[in-house]
C-alpha positions as CSV (number, residue, x, y, z in Angstrom):
1,M,-25.3,-58.8,-159.3
2,T,-21.4,-59.0,-159.0
3,A,-21.4,-58.0,-155.4
4,L,-24.2,-60.7,-154.6
5,L,-22.0,-63.5,-156.3
6,L,-18.8,-62.1,-154.4
7,T,-20.7,-62.3,-151.2
8,F,-22.1,-65.7,-151.7
9,T,-18.8,-67.0,-152.7
10,I,-17.0,-65.6,-149.6
11,A,-20.0,-67.3,-147.4
12,L,-19.3,-70.4,-148.8
13,V,-15.7,-70.4,-148.6
14,L,-16.1,-69.4,-144.9
15,Y,-18.6,-72.1,-144.4
16,F,-16.6,-74.8,-145.8
17,H,-13.4,-73.7,-143.7
18,Q,-15.6,-73.9,-140.7
19,I,-16.8,-77.5,-141.4
20,S,-13.3,-78.5,-141.7
21,D,-12.7,-77.9,-137.9
22,P,-12.6,-81.3,-136.2
23,Y,-14.7,-80.1,-133.4
24,I,-17.4,-78.9,-135.6
25,R,-17.2,-81.9,-137.8
26,E,-17.7,-84.1,-135.0
27,V,-20.4,-82.2,-133.2
28,L,-22.4,-82.5,-136.5
29,S,-21.8,-86.0,-136.9
30,L,-23.4,-86.9,-133.5
31,S,-27.0,-87.5,-132.7
32,G,-28.5,-85.4,-129.7
33,D,-30.6,-85.8,-126.7
34,I,-33.0,-83.1,-126.3
35,E,-33.3,-84.0,-122.6
36,R,-29.8,-83.8,-121.8
37,G,-29.5,-80.6,-123.9
38,S,-32.2,-79.1,-121.7
39,D,-30.2,-80.2,-118.7
40,I,-26.9,-78.5,-120.3
41,F,-29.0,-75.3,-121.0
42,Q,-30.3,-74.9,-117.5
43,I,-26.9,-75.4,-115.8
44,N,-24.9,-73.0,-118.3
45,C,-27.4,-70.9,-120.4
46,A,-30.5,-70.3,-118.2
47,V,-28.9,-67.6,-116.1
48,C,-28.9,-65.2,-119.0
49,H,-31.3,-66.5,-121.5
50,G,-34.0,-67.6,-119.0
51,I,-35.1,-70.6,-117.7
52,K,-37.7,-71.1,-120.7
53,A,-35.1,-69.4,-123.1
54,D,-37.3,-66.3,-123.5
55,G,-34.5,-63.9,-122.9
56,S,-33.2,-62.0,-119.9
57,V,-29.7,-60.7,-120.0
58,G,-29.2,-62.6,-123.3
59,P,-31.5,-62.8,-126.3
60,S,-34.6,-65.1,-126.6
61,L,-33.5,-68.2,-128.0
62,H,-36.9,-69.3,-129.3
63,H,-36.6,-70.4,-133.0
64,V,-32.9,-69.5,-132.9
65,S,-32.3,-72.4,-135.2
66,K,-34.3,-70.7,-137.8
67,R,-32.3,-67.7,-137.5
68,K,-28.9,-69.2,-137.2
69,S,-27.1,-72.2,-138.8
70,R,-25.8,-75.1,-136.5
71,V,-22.3,-73.9,-137.5
72,S,-23.1,-70.5,-136.2
73,L,-24.6,-71.7,-133.1
74,I,-21.5,-73.8,-132.2
75,N,-19.2,-71.0,-132.9
76,Q,-21.3,-68.5,-130.7
77,V,-21.1,-71.1,-127.9
78,V,-17.4,-72.0,-128.0
79,S,-16.2,-68.2,-128.8
80,G,-18.5,-66.1,-126.8
81,K,-17.8,-63.5,-129.5
82,T,-20.8,-61.6,-128.3
83,P,-20.2,-60.0,-125.0
84,P,-21.3,-60.5,-122.4
85,M,-21.6,-64.1,-123.4
86,P,-18.7,-66.2,-122.0
87,K,-16.9,-68.7,-123.9
88,F,-17.8,-72.3,-123.2
89,Q,-15.9,-75.4,-124.3
90,P,-18.7,-78.2,-124.0
91,T,-17.6,-81.7,-125.2
92,S,-18.7,-82.5,-128.6
93,Q,-21.7,-84.6,-127.5
94,D,-22.8,-82.0,-124.8
95,M,-22.6,-79.4,-127.8
96,T,-24.9,-81.8,-129.8
97,D,-27.3,-82.3,-127.1
98,L,-27.5,-78.5,-126.6
99,L,-28.1,-77.9,-130.3
100,S,-30.8,-80.6,-130.2
101,Y,-32.6,-78.6,-127.4
102,L,-32.2,-75.2,-129.2
103,E,-33.6,-76.8,-132.4
104,N,-36.6,-77.9,-130.4
105,L,-37.4,-74.3,-128.8
């Protein structure tokens, strides 16, 4: 029980630390456009994740928003921590639009 509580506390601290990031805060405060998000996906992501986001070099992104939080998805896109995924630096609005698209896959 203590280990579970410690894990939860650490996760909570990390989450609030990430929310304090100005870029993430701005992305989360905006409204996204699914069609613009689709265009952004086709230009930047489809080569690896497939035109229909069903996977290729990168994994399928269908239902990705059920597996990962919005903050986690933002961090993945901007950090590229999972090679061979490159880092991207989308504007806040572009990132919000991309999230809207991913949440509707």
